[in-house]
C-alpha positions as CSV (number, residue, x, y, z in Angstrom):
1,M,104.4,-46.1,-89.0
2,T,101.9,-43.4,-88.4
3,Y,98.3,-44.4,-87.7
4,T,95.2,-42.4,-88.6
5,K,92.2,-42.0,-86.4
6,K,90.3,-44.3,-88.8
7,Q,92.9,-47.0,-88.5
8,L,92.8,-46.8,-84.7
9,W,89.0,-46.9,-84.8
10,D,89.1,-50.0,-87.0
11,D,91.6,-51.7,-84.6
12,A,89.2,-50.9,-81.7
13,L,86.3,-52.5,-83.7
14,E,88.4,-55.7,-84.1
15,N,89.6,-55.8,-80.5
16,N,87.5,-58.4,-78.6
17,L,88.4,-56.7,-75.3
18,A,86.8,-53.4,-76.3
19,V,83.3,-52.8,-74.8
20,E,80.6,-51.7,-77.2
21,L,78.8,-48.6,-76.2
22,D,76.8,-47.7,-79.3
23,T,73.9,-45.3,-79.2
24,H,71.6,-44.0,-82.0
25,T,73.9,-41.1,-82.7
26,E,77.3,-42.6,-82.2
27,E,79.4,-45.7,-82.1
28,A,81.7,-46.1,-79.2
29,R,84.3,-48.5,-77.8
30,L,85.8,-48.5,-74.4
31,L,89.2,-50.2,-73.9
32,F,91.2,-49.9,-70.7
33,G,90.2,-46.4,-69.9
34,C,90.2,-45.0,-73.4
35,K,86.9,-44.3,-75.0
36,L,86.8,-44.0,-78.8
37,V,83.7,-42.4,-80.3
38,K,82.6,-42.2,-83.9
39,C,79.7,-39.9,-84.9
40,R,77.2,-41.8,-87.1
41,Y,76.4,-38.6,-89.1
42,T,79.8,-36.9,-89.6
43,D,82.1,-39.9,-89.2
44,A,84.2,-37.7,-86.8
45,I,86.3,-39.8,-84.5
46,D,87.2,-38.6,-81.0
47,F,89.3,-40.1,-78.2
48,Y,88.6,-39.6,-74.5
49,N,90.5,-40.4,-71.3
50,T,88.0,-41.9,-68.8
51,A,90.3,-41.6,-65.8
52,R,90.3,-37.8,-65.8
53,G,87.6,-35.1,-66.1
54,G,85.2,-36.0,-63.3
55,D,81.6,-36.4,-64.5
56,W,82.6,-35.7,-68.2
57,Y,85.4,-37.5,-70.0
58,I,88.0,-35.2,-71.4
59,P,89.5,-35.5,-74.9
60,L,93.0,-36.8,-75.1
61,T,95.7,-34.1,-75.3
62,Q,97.7,-33.7,-78.5
63,E,100.6,-35.5,-76.8
64,E,98.5,-38.4,-75.8
65,L,96.9,-38.6,-79.2
66,D,100.4,-38.6,-80.8
67,V,101.4,-41.7,-78.8
68,F,98.4,-43.5,-80.3
69,R,99.2,-42.2,-83.8
70,S,102.9,-43.3,-83.6
71,N,102.5,-46.6,-81.7
72,G,99.0,-47.9,-82.5
73,L,96.0,-48.7,-80.4
74,K,97.4,-51.4,-78.2
75,Q,100.5,-49.6,-77.1
76,G,98.6,-46.3,-76.9
77,V,96.0,-47.8,-74.6
78,Y,98.8,-49.3,-72.5
79,W,100.6,-46.0,-72.3
80,L,97.4,-44.1,-71.4
81,M,96.5,-46.5,-68.6
82,M,99.9,-46.6,-67.2
83,S,100.3,-42.8,-67.3
84,N,97.0,-42.4,-65.5
85,V,98.2,-44.8,-62.7
86,T,101.5,-42.9,-62.6
87,I,99.8,-39.6,-62.3
88,R,97.6,-40.8,-59.4
89,L,100.7,-42.3,-57.7
90,K,102.5,-39.0,-58.0
91,G,99.6,-37.3,-56.4
92,V,99.5,-39.7,-53.5
93,Q,103.2,-39.3,-52.9
94,D,102.8,-35.5,-52.9
95,N,99.9,-35.8,-50.3
96,I,102.1,-38.0,-48.1
97,R,104.9,-35.5,-48.3
98,E,102.5,-32.7,-47.3
99,Q,101.1,-34.7,-44.4
100,V,104.6,-35.5,-43.1
101,N,105.9,-32.0,-43.4
102,G,102.6,-30.3,-42.3
103,A,99.7,-31.6,-40.4
104,N,101.3,-34.9,-39.6
105,N,98.0,-36.7,-39.3
106,Q,99.1,-40.3,-38.8
107,R,95.8,-41.9,-39.8
108,R,95.8,-40.0,-43.1
109,I,99.5,-40.9,-43.7
110,Q,98.7,-44.6,-43.2
111,M,95.7,-44.5,-45.4
112,L,97.7,-42.8,-48.2
113,K,100.5,-45.3,-47.8
114,K,98.0,-48.2,-48.3
115,Y,96.6,-46.4,-51.3
116,R,100.1,-46.0,-52.7
117,E,100.8,-49.7,-52.2
118,R,97.6,-50.6,-54.1
119,L,98.5,-48.3,-57.0
120,I,102.0,-49.8,-57.2
121,K,100.4,-53.3,-57.3
122,L,98.0,-52.1,-60.0
123,F,100.8,-50.7,-62.0
124,N,102.8,-53.9,-61.8
125,K,99.8,-56.2,-62.4
126,T,98.6,-54.1,-65.4
127,S,102.1,-53.9,-66.9
128,N,102.6,-57.6,-66.7
129,K,99.1,-58.4,-68.1
130,F,99.7,-56.1,-71.1
131,K,103.1,-57.7,-71.8
132,Q,101.6,-61.2,-71.6
133,R,98.9,-60.3,-74.1
134,G,101.5,-58.9,-76.5
135,Y,100.2,-55.3,-76.3
136,V,103.6,-54.0,-75.5
137,T,106.9,-55.0,-77.1
138,D,109.0,-51.9,-76.1
139,E,108.8,-49.8,-73.0
140,I,107.1,-46.5,-73.7
141,D,108.5,-43.5,-71.8
142,L,105.9,-42.7,-69.1
143,G,108.1,-40.0,-67.6
144,S,107.3,-37.5,-70.3
145,I,103.7,-37.2,-69.0
146,I,104.7,-36.4,-65.4
147,Q,106.4,-33.0,-65.1
148,D,107.4,-31.5,-61.8
C-alpha cells in the first residue's frame, strides 16, 4: 500500500505518543525524531528529521520519504530513528579508526568506545521497544542509508 502525506499526517494525529507542537500558523507533531508539520493556510504537509541539521531541522530526503509512503508512519518513524542511530554509530567507528591509525590519543579512543557502546545499547533498546509496541513487523533494510 502507498500512503499519502495526508494519511501519514492523520496517523500522527491519532498516535498518542506524538507530541503536539501547534502554533498559530501551523500544526505539528513530533514522534521519535520525526517532525510532521501542516501549514494552517495552505494545508501543505512537510516532514523533518530532528536528528540532523544542527539548529534547523532538515526535510526528509526523497528516499526517507519513500520509506514512509511505502511502509506507513509507524515503520517509517522506526526506520528513520534506527537509521539516525546507525549513521551516528558509523561516524564513531570511523573516528575510532582514525585515532588508532593516526594520533593514537588513548583518552579519546576510550571516550569514543564508551560512546559507541551507548549507541549500540540505544539501538538494541529502541529496536526491542518498537517491536514490543507492534510498530515493526518486518525488518526494514537500514543498510541502504549507509553508503561507504
